[in-house]
Structures are given as C-alpha cells and as structure tokens.
C-alpha positions in Angstrom: 77.5 100.1 49.7 80.9 101.5 50.6 82.9 104.3 49.1 86.4 103.8 47.8 88.9 106.6 47.3 90.5 106.5 43.9 92.6 109.3 42.4 91.1 112.0 44.6 87.5 110.9 43.8 85.1 108.7 45.5 83.5 105.9 43.6 80.8 103.7 44.9 81.2 99.9 44.9 78.1 97.8 45.1 78.2 94.4 46.6 76.6 92.9 43.5 75.1 89.4 43.6 78.3 87.7 44.5 78.2 89.4 47.9 74.7 88.0 48.7 74.6 84.3 48.4 77.5 83.6 46.0 75.5 83.8 42.8 76.8 86.1 40.0 74.0 87.6 38.0 70.7 86.0 37.3 71.7 84.1 34.1 69.0 82.5 32.0 66.2 80.2 33.2 68.1 77.0 32.5 70.9 78.1 34.9 68.5 78.7 37.8 66.9 75.3 38.1 64.3 74.4 40.7 61.8 77.0 39.6 59.4 74.8 37.6 56.6 73.1 39.6 56.1 69.3 39.3 52.6 69.9 37.8 54.2 71.3 34.7 55.7 67.9 33.8 53.1 65.6 35.2 51.0 63.7 32.7 47.6 65.2 32.1 44.4 63.2 32.1 43.2 65.0 28.9 44.6 66.1 25.6 43.5 68.7 23.1 40.7 67.2 21.0 39.6 64.7 23.7 35.9 64.5 24.4 35.1 63.7 28.0 32.0 63.5 30.1 32.1 65.6 33.3 29.8 67.1 35.9 30.2 70.8 36.4 31.0 71.4 40.1 31.0 75.2 40.2 31.5 78.5 38.4 34.8 80.2 37.7 35.5 84.0 38.2 34.7 84.6 34.6 31.4 82.7 34.6 32.8 79.5 33.1 31.8 76.2 34.5 34.4 74.4 36.5 34.6 70.6 36.2 37.3 68.0 37.2 38.6 64.9 35.5 40.8 62.8 37.9 41.4 66.0 40.0 42.5 68.0 36.9 40.5 71.3 36.5 38.6 71.9 33.2 37.0 75.2 32.5 33.9 75.0 30.3 32.2 77.9 28.5 28.4 78.3 28.9 28.2 75.5 31.5 26.2 75.7 34.7 26.9 74.0 38.0 25.2 70.7 38.4 25.1 69.9 34.6 26.6 66.6 33.4 27.9 67.3 29.9 30.3 66.2 27.2 33.2 68.6 26.6 35.7 68.9 23.8 39.1 70.0 25.1 40.5 73.0 23.3 43.6 73.9 25.4 45.7 72.1 28.0 48.0 73.9 30.5 50.1 72.8 33.4 47.3 72.9 36.0 44.1 73.2 34.0 42.4 72.8 30.6 39.6 74.6 28.7 36.9 73.1 26.7 33.7 73.7 24.8 30.4 72.1 25.7 29.2 69.7 22.9 26.0 68.3 24.4 
C-alpha cells in the first residue's frame, strides 16, 4: 500500500486485484472457469434407484461399508468388509454414491 497526499490529508490506495495478476474482483463462478474437476462431469456407473451387487472392501470413517463399482466409490450403511451384497443407490455425487443394503 502507498499513501497519496490529497488536499492536505493522506489517503491510502490499495493495489486491488488489478495490481496482482490483472484480474478485477472475483466475479461469479461462471467467470472464473477451470475450477471444476473433470470427475464432476464424467459419466457415473450408477444412478439413483439402481440395484447393484458389490463386495464391500473396507469401512469408512463413519462405519459405513466401502465398495466400488468400476472404480466408483459406493458407501453402504450397515455393511461389513468382505460381504458381497446387493445395494440400492440412494444418492450419487461427483466422486461417490451412497446406498442401502437390500440383501
């Protein structure tokens, strides 16, 4: 920051965003571009309502079972590692899905 003398007073002038990288302000998300990961748009191997058979590979931090379908992570309530179960998908996100055990 530098001080500028104006009318016998000092005012501070900040560099702002234009002084660091040429961008003025942050704008909205659409203006920024490049922030969204490719996984967000990639096709998912499951959809809400699908029933899939998976083998639970491990346990998540909240105690849910962790399974994978074509490399896509599925969290399953009340499932234990080593079980092979059928799961009904209840939610699909960019990098994972959640489901309920049905068998």
